[in-house]
SERO-4910 file (N, C-alpha, C, O; in steps of 0.05 Angstrom, whole numbers):
BEGIN
 pado doro    nc1    nc2    nc3   cac1   cac2   cac3    cc1    cc2    cc3    oc1    oc2    oc3
  Unk    A   -196    311    161   -171    317    148   -171    304    121   -177    280    119
  Unk    A   -165    318    100   -165    307     74   -139    291     69   -118    298     80
  Unk    A   -141    271     52   -118    254     46    -98    270     30   -105    289     16
  Unk    A    -73    263     33    -53    276     17    -29    259     12    -24    239     26
  Unk    A    -13    266     -8     12    252    -14     34    268      1     38    292     -4
  Unk    A     48    254     19     67    267     36     95    255     33     98    232     24
  Unk    A    115    270     39    142    259     41    143    243     67    125    247     84
  Unk    A    163    226     71    165    211     96    168    230    119    156    226    140
  Unk    A    184    251    116    187    271    138    161    284    145    155    287    169
  Unk    A    145    292    125    119    305    131    101    285    146     86    293    164
  Unk    A    101    260    138     84    239    151     93    235    180     76    232    197
  Unk    A    119    235    184    129    231    212    120    254    230    111    249    252
  Unk    A    121    279    220    112    302    235     82    300    240     73    303    263
  Unk    A     67    297    219     38    297    222     28    273    239     11    277    257
  Unk    A     37    249    234     26    226    247     39    220    274     28    205    290
  Unk    A     63    232    279     75    230    305     57    245    325     53    237    347
  Unk    A     47    268    316     29    285    332      3    269    337     -7    269    359
  Unk    A     -7    256    316    -31    240    319    -27    219    342    -44    216    359
  Unk    A     -4    205    340      1    184    360      3    196    388     -7    185    407
  Unk    A     16    219    390     19    232    417     -9    240    427    -13    242    452
  Unk    A    -27    245    409    -55    252    418    -72    228    422    -97    230    424
  Unk    A    -60    204    423    -74    180    429    -89    167    406   -105    148    410
  Unk    A    -84    176    382    -97    164    358    -79    141    348    -54    143    348
  Unk    A    -92    120    340    -77     96    331    -72     98    301    -90    101    284
  Unk    A    -46     98    293    -37    100    266    -32     73    254    -18     56    265
  Unk    A    -44     68    230    -42     42    216    -26     47    190    -28     68    178
  Unk    A     -9     28    183      7     29    159      4      4    143      4    -18    154
  Unk    A      1      7    117      2    -15     98     17     -5     73     21     19     70
  Unk    A     24    -24     55     39    -15     32     34    -34      8     23    -56     11
  Unk    A     42    -24    -15     39    -40    -39     45    -24    -64     52      0    -63
  Unk    A     41    -37    -87     46    -24   -113     20    -10   -123     22     12   -135
  Unk    A     -3    -21   -118    -29    -10   -125    -28      1   -154    -36     24   -159
  Unk    A    -20    -17   -172    -16     -8   -200    -43     -3   -214    -47     18   -226
  Unk    A    -61    -22   -213    -88    -18   -223   -106    -24   -199   -108    -47   -190
  Unk    A   -119     -4   -189   -135     -7   -165   -160    -24   -172   -174    -18   -191
  Unk    A   -164    -45   -156   -187    -63   -160   -201    -67   -133   -191    -59   -112
  Unk    A   -225    -80   -133   -240    -83   -108   -225    -97    -86   -230    -91    -62
  Unk    A   -207   -114    -92   -190   -127    -71   -174   -107    -56   -172   -108    -32
  Unk    A   -162    -88    -71   -147    -67    -58   -165    -50    -40   -158    -44    -17
  Unk    A   -188    -42    -51   -206    -24    -36   -215    -37    -10   -214    -25     11
  Unk    A   -223    -63    -11   -232    -77     13   -209    -80     33   -214    -77     57
  Unk    A   -185    -86     23   -162    -88     41   -156    -62     55   -150    -62     79
  Unk    A   -157    -40     40   -152    -14     52   -173     -7     73   -167      5     94
  Unk    A   -198    -13     67   -220     -8     86   -216    -24    111   -220    -13    133
  Unk    A   -209    -49    109   -204    -66    132   -180    -55    149   -182    -54    173
  Unk    A   -159    -46    135   -136    -35    149   -144    -10    164   -137     -7    187
  Unk    A   -160      7    152   -168     32    164   -185     27    190   -184     43    209
  Unk    A   -200      6    189   -217     -1    213   -201     -8    237   -211     -8    260
  Unk    A   -175    -14    233   -158    -22    256   -146      2    271   -131     -2    290
  Unk    A   -152     27    262   -141     50    276   -155     75    268   -177     75    257
  Unk    A   -143     98    275   -155    124    271   -144    138    245   -157    157    236
  Unk    A   -122    129    235   -110    141    211    -95    119    196    -82    103    208
  Unk    A    -98    119    169    -85     99    152    -65    113    134    -72    131    118
  Unk    A    -40    105    136    -19    114    118    -12     91     99     -8     69    108
  Unk    A    -12     97     73     -5     77     53     22     83     42     27    104     31
  Unk    A     40     63     44     67     65     32     64     55      3     54     33     -2
  Unk    A     72     71    -16     68     65    -45     96     61    -58    113     79    -57
  Unk    A    100     37    -70    124     32    -85    127     52   -108    108     57   -123
  Unk    A    151     64   -110    157     83   -132    157     67   -159    157     42   -159
  Unk    A    157     82   -181    158     69   -207    183     51   -209    181     28   -219
  Unk    A    206     61   -200    231     45   -202    228     19   -186    237     -2   -196
  Unk    A    217     20   -162    215     -5   -146    194    -24   -158    198    -48   -157
  Unk    A    172    -13   -169    152    -31   -182    165    -45   -206    161    -69   -209
  Unk    A    181    -31   -222    194    -43   -245    212    -66   -235    213    -87   -248
  Unk    A    227    -62   -213    245    -82   -203    229   -106   -193    237   -129   -196
  Unk    A    206   -101   -180    190   -123   -168    174   -138   -189    171   -162   -188
  Unk    A    162   -123   -207    142   -135   -226    152   -139   -254    139   -153   -270
  Unk    A    174   -126   -261    185   -129   -288    179   -107   -307    164    -88   -300
  Unk    A    190   -108   -331    186    -88   -351    156    -85   -358    141   -105   -355
  Unk    A    148    -62   -366    119    -58   -372    103    -50   -348     79    -43   -351
  Unk    A    115    -51   -324    101    -43   -300    117    -20   -288    141    -19   -290
  Unk    A    104     -2   -274     76      0   -270     61     10   -295     73     22   -313
  Unk    A     35      6   -295     18     16   -317     14     46   -313     17     62   -331
  Unk    A      8     54   -288      4     82   -281     29     92   -266     39     78   -249
  Unk    A     37    117   -272     60    128   -258     54    134   -228     31    137   -221
  Unk    A     75    135   -212     72    137   -183     54    160   -174     38    158   -156
  Unk    A     57    184   -187     41    207   -179     11    201   -183     -5    209   -166
  Unk    A      4    188   -205    -24    182   -210    -34    160   -191    -56    162   -181
  Unk    A    -18    140   -186    -26    119   -166    -30    132   -139    -49    125   -125
  Unk    A    -12    150   -131    -13    163   -105    -39    180   -104    -52    180    -83
  Unk    A    -45    195   -125    -68    212   -125    -94    196   -123   -113    204   -108
  Unk    A    -95    173   -136   -119    156   -135   -122    145   -106   -144    146    -95
  Unk    A   -100    135    -94   -102    125    -67   -110    147    -47   -127    142    -30
  Unk    A    -98    170    -50   -103    192    -32   -132    201    -33   -143    213    -14
  Unk    A   -146    196    -56   -174    204    -59   -193    185    -45   -216    191    -41
  Unk    A   -183    162    -36   -200    142    -23   -207    152      6   -190    162     20
  Unk    A   -232    148     14   -241    156     40   -225    142     62   -220    154     83
  Unk    A   -217    117     58   -203    102     79   -174    110     82   -161    102    102
  Unk    A   -163    124     63   -134    131     64   -130    160     74   -142    179     63
  Unk    A   -113    163     94   -107    189    105    -82    202     93    -81    226     91
  Unk    A    -63    186     85    -39    196     72    -25    174     56    -28    151     62
  Unk    A    -11    183     36      5    165     19     34    175     20     40    199     17
  Unk    A     53    156     24     81    162     23     94    144      2     92    119      4
  Unk    A    107    156    -18    120    141    -39    148    134    -30    162    151    -19
  Unk    A    156    108    -34    183    101    -26    197     86    -49    185     72    -65
  Unk    A    224     90    -51    240     79    -73    251     51    -68    257     37    -87
  Unk    A    254     43    -43    266     17    -37    248     -5    -45    224     -1    -50
  Unk    A    259    -29    -47    242    -53    -54    223    -60    -31    202    -71    -36
  Unk    A    231    -53     -7    213    -58     16    209    -32     31    224    -13     29
  Unk    A    187    -30     47    182     -6     62    195     -6     90    187     10    107
  Unk    A    216    -22     94    228    -25    121    236      3    132    229      8    156
  Unk    A    249     20    117    258     46    128    234     63    135    234     76    156
  Unk    A    213     63    118    189     79    123    177     70    149    169     86    166
  Unk    A    174     44    152    161     32    176    178     38    201    168     46    222
  Unk    A    205     34    199    223     39    222    222     68    231    225     73    255
  Unk    A    218     87    212    218    115    220    190    124    229    188    141    246
  Unk    A    169    113    216    141    121    224    132    107    250    118    119    266
  Unk    A    142     82    253    133     65    276    103     67    280     94     77    301
  Unk    A     87     56    261     58     56    265     50     38    288     65     21    296
  Unk    A     26     43    298     16     26    320      7     -1    309      9    -21    323
  Unk    A     -2     -1    284    -11    -26    271      1    -27    243     -1     -8    228
  Unk    A     14    -49    237     24    -55    210      7    -76    198      3    -98    210
  Unk    A     -4    -71    174    -23    -89    161    -11   -100    135     -1    -85    119
  Unk    A    -14   -126    131     -5   -138    106    -27   -159     99    -41   -169    116
  Unk    A    -28   -165     73    -47   -185     63    -39   -212     73    -15   -218     76
  Unk    A    -59   -230     77    -54   -257     87    -38   -274     69    -31   -297     76
  Unk    A    -32   -265     45    -15   -280     27     15   -278     34     32   -292     23
  Unk    A     21   -261     54     49   -259     64     52   -275     89     38   -270    109
  Unk    A     71   -295     90     75   -310    115     84   -290    136    100   -272    131
  Unk    A     74   -294    161     80   -276    183    109   -270    187    116   -247    194
  Unk    A    126   -290    183    155   -285    188    168   -270    165    192   -263    167
  Unk    A    153   -265    144    165   -250    121    154   -222    119    160   -207    100
  Unk    A    138   -213    139    127   -186    138    148   -166    146    158   -165    169
  Unk    A    156   -150    126    177   -130    130    167   -109    150    145    -99    147
  Unk    A    184   -103    170    177    -83    190    165    -94    215    162    -80    235
  Unk    A    159   -121    215    148   -134    239    164   -128    264    154   -120    285
  Unk    A    191   -133    262    208   -130    285    207   -102    296    204    -98    321
  Unk    A    210    -83    278    210    -54    287    184    -47    301    184    -34    322
  Unk    A    161    -54    289    135    -47    300    130    -60    327    121    -47    346
  Unk    A    136    -86    328    131   -101    353    150    -91    375    142    -89    399
  Unk    A    175    -85    368    194    -75    388    185    -48    400    191    -42    423
  Unk    A    170    -33    384    160     -7    393    132     -9    407    120     11    413
  Unk    A    123    -34    411     98    -38    425     74    -39    406     51    -41    416
  Unk    A     78    -39    380     56    -41    361     49    -69    355     61    -88    365
  Unk    A     29    -73    337     22   -100    329     21   -103    299     17    -83    284
  Unk    A     23   -128    290     23   -134    261     -2   -151    256     -8   -170    271
  Unk    A    -18   -143    236    -43   -156    230    -43   -166    201    -37   -150    183
  Unk    A    -49   -191    197    -53   -202    170    -83   -201    164    -99   -210    179
  Unk    A    -90   -189    141   -118   -188    133   -122   -207    110   -104   -211     93
  Unk    A   -146   -219    108   -150   -238     87   -149   -225     59   -158   -203     55
  Unk    A   -137   -240     40   -136   -230     13   -164   -235      0   -175   -256      4
  Unk    A   -174   -216    -14   -200   -219    -28   -194   -235    -53   -180   -226    -71
  Unk    A   -206   -259    -54   -202   -277    -77   -214   -266   -102   -234   -252   -101
  Unk    A   -202   -272   -125   -214   -265   -151   -204   -239   -162   -212   -230   -183
  Unk    A   -186   -225   -147   -175   -200   -157   -145   -200   -157   -132   -207   -137
  Unk    A   -133   -193   -179   -104   -192   -181    -97   -174   -205   -108   -177   -227
  Unk    A    -80   -154   -200    -72   -136   -221    -59   -152   -244    -65   -147   -267
  Unk    A    -42   -172   -237    -29   -188   -258    -50   -202   -275    -47   -204   -299
  Unk    A    -70   -213   -262    -91   -228   -277   -107   -209   -295   -114   -216   -317
  Unk    A   -113   -184   -285   -127   -164   -301   -110   -157   -325   -121   -155   -348
  Unk    A    -84   -153   -322    -67   -146   -344    -65   -169   -364    -64   -164   -388
  Unk    A    -65   -194   -354    -64   -217   -372    -89   -217   -389    -87   -222   -413
  Unk    A   -112   -213   -377   -138   -212   -391   -137   -190   -413   -146   -195   -436
  Unk    A   -127   -167   -406   -126   -145   -425   -108   -153   -449   -115   -148   -472
  Unk    A    -85   -164   -443    -66   -172   -464    -78   -193   -482    -75   -192   -506
  Unk    A    -91   -213   -469   -103   -235   -485   -126   -224   -502   -129   -232   -525
  Unk    A   -142   -206   -491   -163   -193   -506   -153   -178   -529   -165   -178   -551
  Unk    A   -131   -164   -526   -119   -148   -547   -110   -167   -570   -114   -161   -593
  Unk    A    -98   -190   -563    -89   -209   -583   -113   -221   -598   -113   -224   -622
  Unk    A   -134   -228   -582   -158   -240   -594   -171   -221   -613   -179   -229   -635
  Unk    A   -174   -195   -606   -187   -176   -623   -171   -171   -649   -183   -165   -669
  Unk    A   -145   -173   -647   -129   -169   -672   -134   -192   -691   -134   -188   -715
  Unk    A   -137   -216   -681   -141   -240   -697   -168   -237   -712   -170   -244   -735
  Unk    A   -189   -228   -698   -215   -226   -709   -218   -204   -730   -234   -207   -748
  Unk    A   -202   -183   -729   -206   -160   -747   -194   -165   -775   -196   -147   -792
***
């Protein structure tokens, strides 16, 4: 099955069927503004925990609220297209809220995955997933990769090169 960008309703229909057929559905989420190796490795680890991986993607409006002006760098449709092209990703669902709680509560994945930088008691959707018999897994954050750090480097490089010219 090729990856695709779906509405929440389309994802519920498609992956509800997957679950009924005994396939384990995994969900993770994020802004994925500039895709880096840390993201790729995290998505691959998440995918290994089940048979299908759905990625919840923060919309442009929610990224702006979470990360501030100037973000996201890439618009939501482009970020979604890049994620959907990854072998480890089965579907992408864009959401407008600051958290994916509604998406998780309606999809009820078998496995909810978050990076280990999130304290377990702060993982949004934990209650809903566990109440439905699913599990929550924290995966280790890949050190040395951060979109904010990459953007800082770019901005500093731009300032440095202006000074030299």
